[in-house]
Every structure is written in C-alpha cells, then in structure tokens.
Gaussian input, Z-matrix of N, CA and C with variables (Angstrom, degrees):
# hf/3-21g

backbone

0 1
 N
 C     1     B1
 C     2     B2     1     A1
 N     3     B3     2     A2     1     D1
 C     4     B4     3     A3     2     D2
 C     5     B5     4     A4     3     D3
 N     6     B6     5     A5     4     D4
 C     7     B7     6     A6     5     D5
 C     8     B8     7     A7     6     D6
 N     9     B9     8     A8     7     D7
 C    10    B10     9     A9     8     D8
 C    11    B11    10    A10     9     D9
 N    12    B12    11    A11    10    D10
 C    13    B13    12    A12    11    D11
 C    14    B14    13    A13    12    D12
 N    15    B15    14    A14    13    D13
 C    16    B16    15    A15    14    D14
 C    17    B17    16    A16    15    D15
 N    18    B18    17    A17    16    D16
 C    19    B19    18    A18    17    D17
 C    20    B20    19    A19    18    D18
 N    21    B21    20    A20    19    D19
 C    22    B22    21    A21    20    D20
 C    23    B23    22    A22    21    D21
 N    24    B24    23    A23    22    D22
 C    25    B25    24    A24    23    D23
 C    26    B26    25    A25    24    D24
 N    27    B27    26    A26    25    D25
 C    28    B28    27    A27    26    D26
 C    29    B29    28    A28    27    D27
 N    30    B30    29    A29    28    D28
 C    31    B31    30    A30    29    D29
 C    32    B32    31    A31    30    D30
 N    33    B33    32    A32    31    D31
 C    34    B34    33    A33    32    D32
 C    35    B35    34    A34    33    D33
 N    36    B36    35    A35    34    D34
 C    37    B37    36    A36    35    D35
 C    38    B38    37    A37    36    D36
 N    39    B39    38    A38    37    D37
 C    40    B40    39    A39    38    D38
 C    41    B41    40    A40    39    D39
 N    42    B42    41    A41    40    D40
 C    43    B43    42    A42    41    D41
 C    44    B44    43    A43    42    D42
 N    45    B45    44    A44    43    D43
 C    46    B46    45    A45    44    D44
 C    47    B47    46    A46    45    D45
 N    48    B48    47    A47    46    D46
 C    49    B49    48    A48    47    D47
 C    50    B50    49    A49    48    D48
 N    51    B51    50    A50    49    D49
 C    52    B52    51    A51    50    D50
 C    53    B53    52    A52    51    D51
 N    54    B54    53    A53    52    D52
 C    55    B55    54    A54    53    D53
 C    56    B56    55    A55    54    D54
 N    57    B57    56    A56    55    D55
 C    58    B58    57    A57    56    D56
 C    59    B59    58    A58    57    D57
 N    60    B60    59    A59    58    D58
 C    61    B61    60    A60    59    D59
 C    62    B62    61    A61    60    D60
 N    63    B63    62    A62    61    D61
 C    64    B64    63    A63    62    D62
 C    65    B65    64    A64    63    D63
 N    66    B66    65    A65    64    D64
 C    67    B67    66    A66    65    D65
 C    68    B68    67    A67    66    D66
 N    69    B69    68    A68    67    D67
 C    70    B70    69    A69    68    D68
 C    71    B71    70    A70    69    D69
 N    72    B72    71    A71    70    D70
 C    73    B73    72    A72    71    D71
 C    74    B74    73    A73    72    D72
 N    75    B75    74    A74    73    D73
 C    76    B76    75    A75    74    D74
 C    77    B77    76    A76    75    D75
 N    78    B78    77    A77    76    D76
 C    79    B79    78    A78    77    D77
 C    80    B80    79    A79    78    D78
 N    81    B81    80    A80    79    D79
 C    82    B82    81    A81    80    D80
 C    83    B83    82    A82    81    D81
 N    84    B84    83    A83    82    D82
 C    85    B85    84    A84    83    D83
 C    86    B86    85    A85    84    D84
 N    87    B87    86    A86    85    D85
 C    88    B88    87    A87    86    D86
 C    89    B89    88    A88    87    D87
 N    90    B90    89    A89    88    D88
 C    91    B91    90    A90    89    D89
 C    92    B92    91    A91    90    D90
 N    93    B93    92    A92    91    D91
 C    94    B94    93    A93    92    D92
 C    95    B95    94    A94    93    D93
 N    96    B96    95    A95    94    D94
 C    97    B97    96    A96    95    D95
 C    98    B98    97    A97    96    D96
 N    99    B99    98    A98    97    D97
 C   100   B100    99    A99    98    D98
 C   101   B101   100   A100    99    D99
 N   102   B102   101   A101   100   D100
 C   103   B103   102   A102   101   D101
 C   104   B104   103   A103   102   D102
 N   105   B105   104   A104   103   D103
 C   106   B106   105   A105   104   D104
 C   107   B107   106   A106   105   D105
 N   108   B108   107   A107   106   D106
 C   109   B109   108   A108   107   D107
 C   110   B110   109   A109   108   D108
 N   111   B111   110   A110   109   D109
 C   112   B112   111   A111   110   D110
 C   113   B113   112   A112   111   D111
 N   114   B114   113   A113   112   D112
 C   115   B115   114   A114   113   D113
 C   116   B116   115   A115   114   D114
 N   117   B117   116   A116   115   D115
 C   118   B118   117   A117   116   D116
 C   119   B119   118   A118   117   D117
 N   120   B120   119   A119   118   D118
 C   121   B121   120   A120   119   D119
 C   122   B122   121   A121   120   D120
 N   123   B123   122   A122   121   D121
 C   124   B124   123   A123   122   D122
 C   125   B125   124   A124   123   D123
 N   126   B126   125   A125   124   D124
 C   127   B127   126   A126   125   D125
 C   128   B128   127   A127   126   D126
 N   129   B129   128   A128   127   D127
 C   130   B130   129   A129   128   D128
 C   131   B131   130   A130   129   D129
 N   132   B132   131   A131   130   D130
 C   133   B133   132   A132   131   D131
 C   134   B134   133   A133   132   D132
 N   135   B135   134   A134   133   D133
 C   136   B136   135   A135   134   D134
 C   137   B137   136   A136   135   D135
 N   138   B138   137   A137   136   D136
 C   139   B139   138   A138   137   D137
 C   140   B140   139   A139   138   D138
 N   141   B141   140   A140   139   D139
 C   142   B142   141   A141   140   D140
 C   143   B143   142   A142   141   D141
 N   144   B144   143   A143   142   D142
 C   145   B145   144   A144   143   D143
 C   146   B146   145   A145   144   D144
 N   147   B147   146   A146   145   D145
 C   148   B148   147   A147   146   D146
 C   149   B149   148   A148   147   D147
 N   150   B150   149   A149   148   D148
 C   151   B151   150   A150   149   D149
 C   152   B152   151   A151   150   D150
 N   153   B153   152   A152   151   D151
 C   154   B154   153   A153   152   D152
 C   155   B155   154   A154   153   D153
 N   156   B156   155   A155   154   D154
 C   157   B157   156   A156   155   D155
 C   158   B158   157   A157   156   D156
 N   159   B159   158   A158   157   D157
 C   160   B160   159   A159   158   D158
 C   161   B161   160   A160   159   D159
 N   162   B162   161   A161   160   D160
 C   163   B163   162   A162   161   D161
 C   164   B164   163   A163   162   D162
 N   165   B165   164   A164   163   D163
 C   166   B166   165   A165   164   D164
 C   167   B167   166   A166   165   D165
 N   168   B168   167   A167   166   D166
 C   169   B169   168   A168   167   D167
 C   170   B170   169   A169   168   D168
 N   171   B171   170   A170   169   D169
 C   172   B172   171   A171   170   D170
 C   173   B173   172   A172   171   D171

   B1=1.3846
   B2=1.5564
   B3=1.3490
   B4=1.5042
   B5=1.4488
   B6=1.3392
   B7=1.4462
   B8=1.5480
   B9=1.3065
   B10=1.5334
   B11=1.4808
   B12=1.3387
   B13=1.5146
   B14=1.5729
   B15=1.2494
   B16=1.4594
   B17=1.4938
   B18=1.2727
   B19=1.4416
   B20=1.5431
   B21=1.3216
   B22=1.4813
   B23=1.5049
   B24=1.3630
   B25=1.5216
   B26=1.5124
   B27=1.3814
   B28=1.3520
   B29=1.4373
   B30=1.3731
   B31=1.3354
   B32=1.5823
   B33=1.2951
   B34=1.5098
   B35=1.5076
   B36=1.3012
   B37=1.4763
   B38=1.5307
   B39=1.3379
   B40=1.5322
   B41=1.5880
   B42=1.3367
   B43=1.4364
   B44=1.5706
   B45=1.3789
   B46=1.4500
   B47=1.5526
   B48=1.3630
   B49=1.4696
   B50=1.5184
   B51=1.3341
   B52=1.3628
   B53=1.5522
   B54=1.3165
   B55=1.4628
   B56=1.5839
   B57=1.2860
   B58=1.4590
   B59=1.4652
   B60=1.3551
   B61=1.4247
   B62=1.5876
   B63=1.2866
   B64=1.5094
   B65=1.5206
   B66=1.3460
   B67=1.4252
   B68=1.5646
   B69=1.3204
   B70=1.4729
   B71=1.5652
   B72=1.4083
   B73=1.4308
   B74=1.5441
   B75=1.3536
   B76=1.4609
   B77=1.4817
   B78=1.3345
   B79=1.4185
   B80=1.5789
   B81=1.3369
   B82=1.4635
   B83=1.5920
   B84=1.3404
   B85=1.5506
   B86=1.4838
   B87=1.3234
   B88=1.4852
   B89=1.5631
   B90=1.2124
   B91=1.5487
   B92=1.4595
   B93=1.3437
   B94=1.4211
   B95=1.5552
   B96=1.3041
   B97=1.4659
   B98=1.4789
   B99=1.3051
   B100=1.5520
   B101=1.5454
   B102=1.2942
   B103=1.4687
   B104=1.5460
   B105=1.4006
   B106=1.3783
   B107=1.4998
   B108=1.3057
   B109=1.4062
   B110=1.5055
   B111=1.3566
   B112=1.4593
   B113=1.5908
   B114=1.2861
   B115=1.4182
   B116=1.4923
   B117=1.2420
   B118=1.5780
   B119=1.4272
   B120=1.3664
   B121=1.4547
   B122=1.5344
   B123=1.3471
   B124=1.4877
   B125=1.5093
   B126=1.3147
   B127=1.4881
   B128=1.5256
   B129=1.3597
   B130=1.3498
   B131=1.5384
   B132=1.3186
   B133=1.4768
   B134=1.4595
   B135=1.3817
   B136=1.4650
   B137=1.5431
   B138=1.2421
   B139=1.4792
   B140=1.4838
   B141=1.3227
   B142=1.5008
   B143=1.5198
   B144=1.3211
   B145=1.4533
   B146=1.5532
   B147=1.3628
   B148=1.4571
   B149=1.5504
   B150=1.3907
   B151=1.4757
   B152=1.5231
   B153=1.3504
   B154=1.3728
   B155=1.5266
   B156=1.3441
   B157=1.5003
   B158=1.5522
   B159=1.2681
   B160=1.4815
   B161=1.4517
   B162=1.4015
   B163=1.3742
   B164=1.5643
   B165=1.2529
   B166=1.5189
   B167=1.5281
   B168=1.2815
   B169=1.4762
   B170=1.4742
   B171=1.2255
   B172=1.3829
   B173=1.4691
   A1=113.09
   A2=112.15
   A3=118.31
   A4=112.43
   A5=116.16
   A6=121.39
   A7=110.75
   A8=113.13
   A9=117.33
   A10=112.64
   A11=115.11
   A12=123.13
   A13=105.03
   A14=119.65
   A15=123.02
   A16=108.22
   A17=124.45
   A18=125.68
   A19=109.67
   A20=118.22
   A21=119.90
   A22=111.60
   A23=114.76
   A24=118.18
   A25=111.23
   A26=120.52
   A27=125.59
   A28=110.78
   A29=122.15
   A30=123.36
   A31=113.41
   A32=113.75
   A33=120.63
   A34=110.00
   A35=116.69
   A36=119.33
   A37=114.59
   A38=117.52
   A39=118.40
   A40=106.54
   A41=118.52
   A42=120.11
   A43=109.83
   A44=115.05
   A45=118.79
   A46=111.16
   A47=119.22
   A48=120.43
   A49=110.76
   A50=115.51
   A51=121.60
   A52=114.50
   A53=115.76
   A54=114.70
   A55=112.69
   A56=114.57
   A57=119.09
   A58=109.07
   A59=122.35
   A60=124.09
   A61=110.75
   A62=114.88
   A63=117.43
   A64=106.30
   A65=116.31
   A66=117.82
   A67=109.18
   A68=115.33
   A69=117.25
   A70=106.36
   A71=114.72
   A72=117.67
   A73=115.85
   A74=117.01
   A75=115.77
   A76=117.74
   A77=118.39
   A78=122.88
   A79=111.52
   A80=116.37
   A81=122.89
   A82=105.70
   A83=109.96
   A84=118.97
   A85=107.04
   A86=113.96
   A87=119.55
   A88=110.45
   A89=118.41
   A90=120.93
   A91=106.52
   A92=118.73
   A93=120.73
   A94=107.97
   A95=116.92
   A96=127.04
   A97=108.78
   A98=115.49
   A99=119.88
   A100=109.07
   A101=116.75
   A102=115.82
   A103=108.25
   A104=117.61
   A105=122.76
   A106=113.57
   A107=114.93
   A108=118.80
   A109=109.96
   A110=115.71
   A111=119.29
   A112=108.25
   A113=114.65
   A114=117.67
   A115=109.05
   A116=114.45
   A117=120.85
   A118=112.12
   A119=118.13
   A120=118.65
   A121=107.86
   A122=110.65
   A123=117.55
   A124=106.99
   A125=117.69
   A126=125.26
   A127=104.31
   A128=120.76
   A129=121.91
   A130=116.79
   A131=115.04
   A132=118.34
   A133=117.02
   A134=114.52
   A135=118.70
   A136=107.86
   A137=120.03
   A138=122.82
   A139=111.01
   A140=117.49
   A141=120.89
   A142=112.09
   A143=117.17
   A144=121.78
   A145=112.40
   A146=114.48
   A147=119.56
   A148=112.64
   A149=114.38
   A150=114.65
   A151=111.02
   A152=118.64
   A153=122.12
   A154=114.21
   A155=112.25
   A156=120.09
   A157=111.65
   A158=114.14
   A159=124.43
   A160=111.62
   A161=121.49
   A162=127.58
   A163=110.28
   A164=116.99
   A165=120.63
   A166=107.46
   A167=117.75
   A168=125.25
   A169=111.41
   A170=125.54
   A171=128.30
   A172=113.15
   D1=-43.67
   D2=176.93
   D3=-58.71
   D4=-42.35
   D5=-176.56
   D6=-69.62
   D7=-34.05
   D8=175.60
   D9=-65.25
   D10=-45.49
   D11=-179.92
   D12=-61.83
   D13=-47.44
   D14=-178.79
   D15=-58.27
   D16=-47.57
   D17=-179.84
   D18=-64.13
   D19=-41.63
   D20=175.64
   D21=-57.50
   D22=-41.42
   D23=179.32
   D24=-62.44
   D25=-38.39
   D26=178.29
   D27=-67.24
   D28=-31.61
   D29=-178.60
   D30=-79.74
   D31=-25.32
   D32=178.77
   D33=-132.55
   D34=70.73
   D35=-173.77
   D36=-63.83
   D37=-22.19
   D38=178.81
   D39=-107.34
   D40=14.46
   D41=175.85
   D42=58.37
   D43=34.23
   D44=176.01
   D45=87.59
   D46=-7.13
   D47=178.18
   D48=-79.13
   D49=166.73
   D50=170.00
   D51=-88.57
   D52=118.52
   D53=-178.59
   D54=-70.39
   D55=152.15
   D56=178.89
   D57=-73.76
   D58=117.52
   D59=-177.81
   D60=-110.91
   D61=23.86
   D62=-177.28
   D63=-145.99
   D64=-178.45
   D65=178.49
   D66=-68.59
   D67=155.12
   D68=179.92
   D69=-68.48
   D70=133.43
   D71=-179.35
   D72=-57.66
   D73=146.16
   D74=177.43
   D75=-59.34
   D76=-26.43
   D77=-176.94
   D78=-89.05
   D79=4.99
   D80=-177.42
   D81=-68.50
   D82=144.86
   D83=178.79
   D84=-116.09
   D85=130.37
   D86=178.00
   D87=-75.71
   D88=137.54
   D89=172.62
   D90=-102.23
   D91=126.42
   D92=179.43
   D93=-126.86
   D94=163.93
   D95=-176.10
   D96=-110.86
   D97=150.26
   D98=175.96
   D99=-79.12
   D100=-21.50
   D101=179.23
   D102=-147.07
   D103=164.59
   D104=-179.41
   D105=-76.49
   D106=157.70
   D107=178.32
   D108=-179.32
   D109=-153.01
   D110=-178.98
   D111=-151.14
   D112=151.02
   D113=176.86
   D114=-81.39
   D115=133.71
   D116=176.86
   D117=-96.75
   D118=-22.29
   D119=173.36
   D120=-178.21
   D121=163.38
   D122=178.11
   D123=-128.35
   D124=137.61
   D125=179.95
   D126=-106.13
   D127=90.00
   D128=-178.93
   D129=-55.36
   D130=-42.76
   D131=176.74
   D132=-58.45
   D133=-43.72
   D134=-179.10
   D135=-71.61
   D136=-40.56
   D137=176.52
   D138=-58.07
   D139=-43.35
   D140=177.86
   D141=-65.85
   D142=-47.46
   D143=177.77
   D144=-55.34
   D145=-50.24
   D146=-179.67
   D147=-62.15
   D148=-40.24
   D149=-178.85
   D150=-68.43
   D151=-34.33
   D152=175.04
   D153=-64.72
   D154=-38.50
   D155=176.56
   D156=-54.82
   D157=-37.65
   D158=-170.81
   D159=-107.68
   D160=8.27
   D161=176.62
   D162=54.02
   D163=49.69
   D164=179.07
   D165=-127.90
   D166=166.30
   D167=168.93
   D168=-108.33
   D169=132.25
   D170=172.99
   D171=-111.01

C-alpha cells in the first residue's frame, strides 16, 4: 500500500493542481500557523470549491 501511494504521488506531484510557474503575485497573502504541525491530507475538491466561493486562487 505504501509503495502504491508513493507511486501515485510521483504521478501527480501537485495533486492535480496547477503549479506556480512564475513569481508570487504582489497581492498574494501568506498563510501562517500559530503552532507547528504537519498536513495529514488535502482535499483538492473542497479547496477548489471554497476558493471559487471567495473568488481567490489557492
């Protein structure tokens, strides 16, 4: 299972998202955390829907 997940990650390094291929826009806002930790998962569909709801790009 781990090997399969690793291969899937290599096939989709941006999880289907579009990588930034230029300088960070001037109007970009940094997102920071109050404490350290790690990401357990990303839900691309939810992120996409929420960003469209608020007319932003993530």
